[in-house]
N, C-alpha and C positions, 0 to 999 in steps of 0.2 A: 432661432429653432432652422435647422437646414433643411435642405433642398429633399432629399431622401426621408427625412423626418413627417415633413410636409404631405409629402407623396404618400405614405404607408397612411397617415392619419384620413387622409381625403378618402381612400380607397374604401378603409376601416366604417369609416361613415356615409360611403355611397354602396357599398354592398350590400343585399338584405336575403340569407340565407332562408329559404321556408322550410322547416322542418317536417319530413315524407311522412304522414301516418300510411300506417301498410294494415288496411282493411280487408280480411279473408274475403273471399268472396263465397257465397252459400247459398245454395238453390234454396228455396223451403219444400220438402217434401211436402204434396198435398194427399192427404188421407186418401183422400177420392177417388185422385191417379190410383192408388196399390191397390185398391179396391176393386178401382174397377179393372186393373190388370190382373189379379188372382179371379175374378170374374171372367175375364177372358178367355184364361187360361182353364179354368175349368171348362170354358163351351167347347177349346179346344180338346182338351183330352178327350169327353164325351165324344166328341165329333170320330178322334182318331180310333177309340174304344170301337165304334159302329161300323168302320173301314179297314181296322184292325186286317181280316184276314189277307185282304191286295194287298193294304202297306205295310205290314212288315215283313213280307218276300220278296215284295218290289224296294226294299231300303235292306235289305240284305244283298241282294244284289246290286247296290249301286256302291253299298262299301266295298264289297268284294272285287266291284271292279275297280274302283278306287285303287283296292292293297294289290294287284297284278295291274295298274295302267302303266308304271315304266315299262313294262315288255313289251308294249307294242310301241311307244315313245323311243322306245330303243332299236330301234327295228325300225322305222320309220328314220328317226336319224341315219340308218346304216344304208337309207336309199331306198328301205324294202315297200313299195307300194302300201298305203294305208289301209284298201282294203283285205291284205295280208295282213296286217299288223295285228287290223280287229279279231280277224279269226284264228290268230293266234292265242289273242286275250282271252276268248269263249272254248276256245279247245282247253287253255288251260284249267278255268273255271272249270269246264266239265269234267275234266277229270278229276278236278279233288271235291265236289259236289258227288257224283257217281263212286267217288273213289272213298269218301266218309260214309255213301250209303253203303254198300258192299261191306266196309267192315261190319258196318254197327249191325246189320243181319248178320253175319256172319257169326261173329263173338258173341248175341244177344242172342240168339236162338236158341243154344243149348241150356240159357238159366232155367227155363221150369221145368226141363227135366232132367237135369242136376238137384233141385232144390226136393224134387222129390222121394230123394232117396236121404233126405234130413227128418221126415217128418215125426220118427221116432224121436230122434236128438232133442227136437223142440219139444217136445210133449213134456219130455224128461225135465230138460230145462228149464221149460214153463214153472213145473210142478216144486222143484228145487228153489227156483223164486219165491214162488208162495209159499211153502214152506222156511226159507230165511226171514221172509216179513214176518210171518206169525211166531219165530218165535222173539223175533227182538218187539212186538208187542204190538207190530201196524196193522192197523188195519188193512184189512186185504177185499173188501167185498167189492168196493168202487175197482180195484184192479182185479178181481175178478170177471166180474161183467167186461170187465175191455179186453181182454185176452181171450174170453169166449167170443164174444166179437171179430176181434184181431186172430183168428186161429192161421194154423197152417194152412189148411187150404184156402181160407182167403189171400193168404200170399200168393200162393199158385196163379188165382185165379186173376190176382194182381201182373205178378210176369206174365202171363198167357194172353193179357189184353195188354201190358206194351208192346208185347211182338207184333200181335195180330194190328195192331195199328201202324205201324213202319210201312203197312198197305199202304193207310191213308194219307202219307206223307206224300207220295205221288202228285198232288194234284199241283202242292207247296211248293215241291220240286222244278215242278214244269213251269207254274208262274220264275220261278227262280230261274232256269233258263233263259227263259224267253223275255223278260226284263233285262237281265244281263246281253244276251247279246242285242239288244237296242240299243240301252245304253253303253254299250264297249262300242257299235259301230258310228257312235252321238260323242262320244269322249273323246279318241282317240286323234283328231286334229281340232282344236279348239284356239288356235291363236289369235285368228280376227273375233272371237267372243270374249275371248281373253281382255284383247285390247281393248271391244264396245265397253265393257266393264270397270274396265279399269279405271275406263276416260273420263264416263259419266259417275261411276260411282265407286270410286277405288278401295274406298274403307269395308263393303261390303264382299270386294274383287279379295283382298288382303285377307278375311277373315274367313271364306269359303275358301279359300289358297293353303291358311293355316290348321282348320280342320282336314281337308285328304290329307298333312301330312301328321297330324295327329294321330288320324283313324288308319291311317296306313301303317305307322308305327304299331298304334295300339293289336291290330290282328295280325300283323308278324313277329314283334317280340312274345304275346299273349301266346302267338301259333309252336316258334322257336322255344319258349322255356318249359309250357306246356307239351311238349314231347321227350322234352328231358324228365321232366318230371315224371310222365309216365312211364319211360323207359327203367328206370330209377328203381320207382314202384314195382312194375311189372319183376323186376328181377329179383326184388326183395322177398315180392311176394309168393313164387317158384322156389326158391330157397325154400322158403319158412312150407311148401309142400300147400297154400294154400290152393283148393281147386278153382276154375276158373282167374288164374291169377291173371293173366293178357286180360280179358274182359272186367277186371275192375280197375286195370293200368288204362285201359280205356276210357274207360270210364272220370277216371282222375284226367285225363285230356281234356271229353267233354266239360267236366264240371269247373276245368282250368278257366274258362271263358263267362264264368258266372265269381259278377267284387263280391269281395268282403264272404260267401257266405260259402263260397266254392268247395274249398276245403273240407266243410261240414256235409256237406253235400255228398264227396266222394268221399271220404274216409268208411261211412254208414256203411256200405253194402259190404265192402272187406270186413270191414270186423264182425257182422252178423255172421260170415258166412264158415271166418276162424270161431266164433264162438261156437258157431252147429258142427264146424270137424272134429277143433283140438280143443274147446275149452277156452273160458276167461281168460286164459292166463296168454296163450297165442293172442286172445284179441287186444288185449292189457297192450302185447307187442306191436301188435298192426299198427294202434295208434299210437304210441311211442314212435317206431320208425319212421312214419307219415308224418309224422310232426318234426321230426328233425330234418327232415328229406324237405319240407317244405319251409319250413325257418331257413335251413342254407342257401334254397335255390333261391324263393323266393324274396328274402330278407334281405341278406350279402349281398349274393351275386346279380341277381334280375338289375336291381335297381341302379350296377354301378354302368348296366350299359342301355340302360333306358332313358334313365335321365329324367327330365319333366316332358315320355312320350305324351303322356292323358294328363295331366295338368288339373287334373280335380283332386281338393281333399277327399281324404277317406270319410268324413261325413257323410257329403255329395254324393258320393259313387253307392256309399250304402241305399243314402236314400231316393236314390233314381232307380237302384233295383226295384225298392219298394212298389216306388210309382209304375216305375214302365210296364214292370210286373202285372198289374194290377188293370192297367190301362188292355194291353195287345197281348195279354199270356203268354203262356209260359217262353215261348221266344224271345217276349222283355229282358225277360232274363240275363240275355247271353247278349242284347243287343242296347241293354241300360247304357251302356259307355259309350258305343258311338252315338245312340239316339241323342243322350246328354251332350255331347259333344256339337251334335250337329244342329240344335235349337242353341247352346250357347252363343255358338257362330252367327248363329242367322240373327238371333237376339240381343246379344248384349258385345260379340264382340266387332263386330258392325257399327256401333253406332258409337263415336266414342264419348258421350254424353251418358253409356252405360257402363262403361267399363271401370266404375266406382264396382260394380255388383259383384266384381274379383275379389273383393272382400272378404266376402260369402260362398266363393265359388272353390277359389285355392289356397292352395296351404300357403303359408307363410314366409316356406323356403322360395318357393313358385313367385310372390308375389318378389322377394328381393331380386330373384333370380330376373325378372323382367322391368322392376324400375330400372336397374343395373344396364340394362336395353335400351330403356327410353324409352317400352311398349303406352308407359303412361302419358307421354307427354303431351303437352295441349298442342292444336292444331295453332298455325299460325296466326290463325281471326281470330282466335279464341285464346291467344298468348296474347296479341293487342289487348283484348277487354279484361286482362288479368290483374295486367302490370300496373301495382301500387300507381296511387295520383295524386298529387299534391291538390291544395284546392284549386288552382292555377293550371290544372295539368300536367305542369314540367317545374324543373328547379330553378330561377330566377336569377339573375345577376344584373342588377340594376347601376349602373355608374355612368361618369364621364370623361370623357378623354381630356386629361392634362398637360397643358401645352406647358410645357416648360421651359421659359428661357434664362438664357446662359446669362 
């Protein structure tokens, strides 16, 4: 036997390679823990419902300050003192809040008086509807009693109450302005505090930074495309000759912030006005044109600019709308997405062990993007723990040195 053959034989006999058995690591989910979490969420929801009159305007101020915060930070980078930068942020917020309030009062005040001119049309349309249903064999007793309760005078009263309640927003607006004043001062310069958070709790620091980015994108993108939709809707209604065209356009802008069902809420009043003023054909045209405008802008154009600005699945968005409206009231329908983003950042994104919940919170496309960016990569220590290990913890090579003598 040659020297090379003996060497290979010795190596093959002395080298033992153990097969690595990969066992996926799985932490058993404890049903008791899940039940406890749901119970705590219920208690927290009840607590938020109790303090909603104060919590909701403060949270609105917080998100609005985050939306315009780049204004103050940009001024500071240009050498402007921090107190001037904070004042500019507050002035911008005051202009936005009082501007929206003034437009709301200006456009909604004529609504009750305009509706009073259509009382006869309402009675005629109601009678035609009843006759049509009776002609086709439909029982109209329940509908008749419903229409008797919801008569035109009751609709006028509802419109008057809505305008009168605008004055009750004064307290809420004062809370928003005062809270925005202190939050703007406190968040204009945060370099040292951000450093402290990132050193001690880097996960929650990154989560809150991501929340700030997403909520700012949500407000800016929704406002920009809401304005486009409102202008186009108003122009269409004006061309069709629908009364209060720009009031309904402004209503479409406001309801744009309501996820999922905002379109339905926004299109109903102009459809009703078109029915009262011009008949059912005009009502159908309003529905068709509104649908085309919203589909083109919000389905085809807006996603090209927004990307994953929100990062929530449509189902979660709809559920959040129902949940937050029931917890904090009507304003919760507008704040549904920001509130969900905030608590998701606080409870899910800040904890690497809880990020698997994104599987139930975001869409498949967003999960794919985040996986590509490595957002779900394990931490260093966790990565070491999750490495597949053989029985002796590593692949062993046993052998001895062969001394070959020539």
